[in-house]
C-alpha positions as CSV (number, residue, x, y, z in Angstrom):
1,M,-55.9,33.9,-5.6
2,N,-58.6,35.9,-7.4
3,D,-61.3,38.4,-6.9
4,V,-64.2,36.1,-7.7
5,P,-66.2,36.9,-4.5
6,I,-66.3,40.7,-5.1
7,S,-69.0,40.9,-7.8
8,G,-71.3,38.7,-5.8
9,I,-70.8,40.7,-2.6
10,V,-71.3,44.0,-4.3
11,K,-74.4,42.9,-6.1
12,A,-76.0,41.7,-2.8
13,L,-75.0,44.6,-0.6
14,S,-76.0,47.2,-3.1
15,Q,-79.6,45.9,-2.8
16,W,-79.7,47.0,0.8
17,P,-81.4,50.5,1.0
18,E,-78.9,51.7,3.7
19,V,-76.0,51.3,1.3
20,L,-74.9,54.5,-0.4
21,A,-71.6,53.4,-2.0
22,I,-69.1,50.5,-2.0
23,A,-65.4,50.8,-2.7
24,E,-62.5,48.4,-2.7
25,G,-59.4,49.5,-0.9
26,G,-56.1,48.1,0.3
27,S,-53.4,46.4,-1.7
28,R,-55.7,44.8,-4.2
29,A,-57.1,48.1,-5.3
30,S,-53.6,49.6,-5.6
31,G,-52.3,46.5,-7.5
32,N,-49.7,45.9,-4.8
33,F,-51.0,42.7,-3.4
34,D,-49.6,39.3,-2.7
35,A,-50.9,35.8,-1.7
36,D,-51.7,37.0,1.9
37,S,-53.7,40.1,0.8
38,D,-57.3,40.4,1.9
39,I,-60.2,41.8,0.0
40,D,-60.9,45.1,1.7
41,L,-64.4,46.6,1.0
42,Y,-65.6,49.9,2.4
43,V,-69.4,50.1,2.6
44,Y,-70.8,53.6,3.1
45,V,-74.1,53.4,4.8
46,R,-76.8,56.0,5.7
47,Q,-77.6,54.1,8.9
48,E,-76.3,51.0,10.6
49,I,-77.3,47.7,8.9
50,P,-78.8,45.2,11.4
51,A,-76.2,42.6,12.4
52,A,-78.8,39.8,11.8
53,R,-79.1,40.7,8.2
54,R,-75.4,40.8,7.7
55,A,-75.0,37.5,9.4
56,A,-77.6,35.9,7.1
57,F,-75.5,37.1,4.2
58,V,-72.1,36.1,5.5
59,L,-72.6,32.8,7.3
60,P,-73.6,30.7,4.3
61,R,-70.3,31.8,2.6
62,S,-67.8,31.0,5.3
63,D,-66.8,28.6,8.2
64,D,-64.8,31.1,10.2
65,A,-66.8,34.4,10.1
66,E,-66.2,37.1,12.7
67,L,-69.3,39.3,12.7
68,D,-69.9,42.8,14.0
69,N,-66.2,43.5,14.8
70,R,-66.0,46.9,16.5
71,I,-62.3,47.0,17.4
72,W,-61.5,49.7,14.8
73,E,-64.3,50.3,12.3
74,T,-67.6,48.3,12.4
75,G,-67.2,45.4,10.1
76,D,-67.5,41.7,9.2
77,E,-64.6,39.5,8.3
78,W,-64.6,36.0,6.9
79,T,-62.7,33.6,4.6
80,D,-64.7,32.9,1.4
81,R,-65.3,29.2,1.4
82,E,-64.9,28.8,-2.4
83,A,-62.1,31.2,-3.2
84,G,-60.1,30.8,0.0
85,I,-59.7,34.6,0.3
86,V,-60.2,36.6,3.4
87,V,-62.9,39.3,2.9
88,D,-62.9,42.3,5.3
89,V,-66.0,44.5,5.0
90,M,-66.0,47.8,6.9
91,Y,-69.1,49.9,7.3
92,R,-68.5,53.7,7.3
93,S,-70.7,56.7,7.8
94,P,-70.6,59.1,4.8
95,S,-70.5,62.1,7.2
96,W,-67.6,60.6,9.1
97,I,-65.3,60.3,6.0
98,E,-66.5,63.8,4.8
99,T,-65.4,65.2,8.1
100,E,-62.1,63.5,8.1
101,L,-61.3,64.9,4.6
102,T,-62.4,68.4,5.7
103,K,-60.1,68.2,8.7
104,I,-57.0,67.7,6.7
105,L,-57.7,69.3,3.3
106,D,-59.6,72.4,4.5
107,D,-58.7,72.9,8.1
108,Y,-55.1,71.5,8.0
109,Q,-55.4,69.5,11.2
110,A,-52.3,67.4,11.8
111,S,-52.3,64.3,13.9
112,L,-49.5,62.7,15.8
113,G,-48.5,60.4,13.0
114,Y,-50.6,59.0,10.1
115,T,-52.3,62.4,9.5
116,T,-53.3,61.7,5.9
117,C,-53.9,58.0,5.9
118,F,-57.7,58.2,5.3
119,W,-57.0,60.6,2.4
120,Y,-54.6,58.1,0.9
121,N,-57.2,55.3,1.5
122,L,-59.9,57.3,-0.4
123,L,-57.6,58.2,-3.3
124,M,-56.4,54.6,-3.7
125,S,-59.9,52.9,-3.4
126,R,-61.8,52.1,-6.5
127,S,-65.5,52.6,-6.7
128,L,-67.7,49.5,-7.1
129,F,-71.1,51.0,-6.5
130,D,-72.3,54.6,-6.2
131,R,-76.0,54.9,-5.8
132,D,-76.4,58.6,-6.6
133,G,-72.9,59.9,-7.3
134,W,-72.0,60.8,-3.7
135,Y,-68.8,58.8,-3.8
136,A,-67.7,60.3,-7.1
137,T,-68.2,63.8,-5.6
138,L,-66.1,62.8,-2.6
139,K,-63.3,61.4,-4.8
140,K,-63.3,64.6,-6.8
141,K,-62.8,66.6,-3.6
142,A,-60.0,64.3,-2.6
143,S,-58.2,64.6,-6.0
144,R,-56.4,67.8,-5.3
145,D,-52.9,69.1,-4.7
146,Y,-51.4,68.5,-1.3
147,P,-51.9,71.8,0.6
148,Q,-48.7,73.6,1.7
149,M,-50.4,74.6,5.0
150,L,-51.0,70.9,5.7
151,V,-47.3,70.2,5.2
152,K,-46.5,73.0,7.6
153,A,-49.0,71.7,10.2
154,I,-47.7,68.1,10.1
155,V,-44.0,69.3,10.3
156,Q,-44.7,71.7,13.2
157,K,-46.6,69.1,15.2
158,N,-44.5,66.1,14.6
159,F,-40.9,67.1,14.0
160,P,-40.2,68.7,17.4
161,L,-41.3,65.5,19.0
162,L,-38.6,63.5,17.3
163,R,-35.9,65.2,19.5
164,S,-36.2,68.8,20.6
165,K,-39.2,68.8,22.9
166,H,-38.8,67.8,26.6
167,G,-41.1,64.8,26.0
168,A,-39.6,63.9,22.6
169,F,-39.7,60.3,21.5
170,S,-35.9,60.1,21.3
171,K,-35.5,61.2,25.0
172,Q,-38.2,58.7,26.1
173,I,-36.4,55.9,24.1
174,L,-33.0,56.6,25.7
175,K,-34.5,56.8,29.2
176,A,-36.3,53.5,28.7
177,A,-33.0,51.9,27.4
178,R,-31.2,53.0,30.5
179,R,-33.8,51.2,32.5
180,R,-33.5,48.1,30.3
181,D,-37.3,48.5,29.7
182,I,-37.5,46.8,26.3
183,V,-41.3,47.1,26.0
184,S,-41.2,50.9,26.6
185,V,-38.2,51.2,24.2
186,N,-40.2,49.6,21.4
187,H,-43.4,51.4,22.3
188,R,-41.6,54.8,22.0
189,I,-39.8,53.8,18.8
190,A,-43.2,53.1,17.3
191,G,-44.2,56.6,18.2
192,F,-41.0,58.0,16.8
193,L,-41.4,56.3,13.5
194,A,-45.1,57.3,13.2
195,S,-44.1,60.9,13.5
196,Y,-41.0,60.5,11.4
197,F,-42.8,59.0,8.4
198,D,-45.7,61.4,8.8
199,V,-43.1,64.2,8.3
200,L,-41.3,62.5,5.5
201,F,-44.4,61.9,3.4
202,A,-45.7,65.4,4.1
203,I,-42.6,67.1,2.8
204,N,-42.9,65.1,-0.4
205,R,-46.6,66.2,-0.6
206,K,-47.7,62.5,-0.7
207,P,-50.6,61.2,1.4
208,H,-49.4,58.7,4.0
209,P,-49.9,55.1,2.8
210,G,-50.4,53.6,6.2
211,E,-48.2,51.1,8.1
212,K,-47.9,48.3,5.6
213,R,-44.8,48.2,3.3
214,L,-44.0,51.7,4.7
215,L,-40.3,51.5,4.4
216,S,-40.3,50.2,0.8
217,L,-42.6,53.0,-0.2
218,A,-40.6,55.6,1.7
219,V,-37.4,54.8,-0.1
220,Q,-39.1,55.7,-3.4
221,L,-39.8,59.3,-2.3
222,A,-37.9,62.0,-4.1
223,I,-37.1,63.9,-1.0
224,R,-35.6,61.6,1.7
225,P,-32.4,61.3,3.8
226,E,-29.5,59.1,2.5
227,G,-29.2,55.7,4.0
228,L,-32.8,55.6,5.3
229,T,-33.3,51.8,5.1
230,E,-30.0,51.0,6.9
231,Q,-30.7,53.5,9.6
232,I,-34.2,52.2,10.3
233,E,-32.9,48.6,10.4
234,Q,-30.2,49.7,12.8
235,L,-32.7,51.5,15.1
236,L,-34.8,48.4,15.4
237,S,-31.9,46.0,15.9
238,Y,-30.4,48.3,18.7
239,S,-33.8,48.4,20.4
240,V,-33.7,44.7,21.2
241,L,-30.4,45.2,23.0
242,C,-31.5,48.4,24.9
243,D,-28.2,49.8,23.8
244,E,-28.5,53.5,24.9
245,R,-25.3,54.7,23.1
246,K,-26.1,53.1,19.8
247,L,-29.7,54.1,20.0
248,G,-28.7,57.7,20.7
249,F,-26.3,57.7,17.7
250,I,-28.8,56.3,15.2
251,L,-31.7,58.5,16.5
252,D,-29.5,61.6,15.9
253,R,-28.6,60.4,12.4
254,L,-32.3,60.0,11.5
255,V,-33.3,63.4,12.9
256,D,-30.2,65.1,11.4
257,G,-31.0,63.6,8.0
258,V,-34.5,65.0,7.9
259,A,-33.8,68.3,9.7
260,P,-32.6,70.3,6.6
261,L,-35.6,69.0,4.6
262,V,-38.2,70.3,7.0
263,A,-36.5,73.6,7.7
264,P,-38.5,75.7,5.2
265,Y,-41.8,74.5,6.8
266,E,-40.6,75.1,10.4
267,A,-39.9,78.7,9.4
268,L,-43.4,79.3,8.0
269,G,-45.5,81.6,10.0
270,G,-49.2,82.2,10.2
C-alpha cells in the first residue's frame, strides 16, 4: 500500500478554479494507518463542482466508483485501479468549517457526543494545496489551547446524561434490558459511550479523535478511570445478554470512575 495516487489527484483538482484548498486527513495523515486504511482527501471549494466534471476525472481511474455521495458530506469514492487503494474525496465549504470551528473554540457549544471531532480532524490533516493561504490561516486558528469553558460546556451537557437525568442513557439501557429489547440496548449504549468519551477527552483537554480506534486512544489519556478497557468490554458483552443486573453494575462503575474527574467542571458557574 502506498500514496502514489495522491500527487496526481491533487495536481488535477488544484487546477479547478472552485478549489481553494486540499488537505489529507484520516489515519494516513496521522501516521496511524494499516492495510485497510483509505486515502481521505478534503477539498475545500468556493462553490459546488459539477458532478459531470468530477465523473470525467474519476471514472478513468476506477472500476467501482461511487460518485456524488451525499450521505454525510458530498463526496466521490473509488478504488484506484493501479494502486488498489480506496480514495475518499469529500468536498467542503470553507464557510462551513469556519463556522464549526467558531462554535466550539469561540462560542463553546457542546454537542451530545463527538463535540470536537472536526477540530481534531483539522488539526490532524496535512495541507496539500492552499491557493491563497486560507487553509494556513484556518490551521493557525485551530492551533490553540483547549478552552476551559469548552471543557465545562461538554461536561455539563454530557455527564448528567450518563446517569443522573430522568432520560439518562443508563436508565434507558436498563429499561430496554428488562424488555429484552437488544436493539434498543445497543442503540442506547452507543449514546452512552458517545457522551462518555466526549467527557473523557474533554477533561484531558484533547480534541475528540472520532469513533475509530477510540478505546486504544482513550487508554493513553493521562486522566482516565482505572480499568477502562475491561469495563467497556464487559459493558458490550453484557449488552448481548440483556443482563439488567450486570449492565447496571458496570454502568455504575463507569460513571463512578469518571465522576470525581469531572467534579471541578460541574461546579464551575457562569
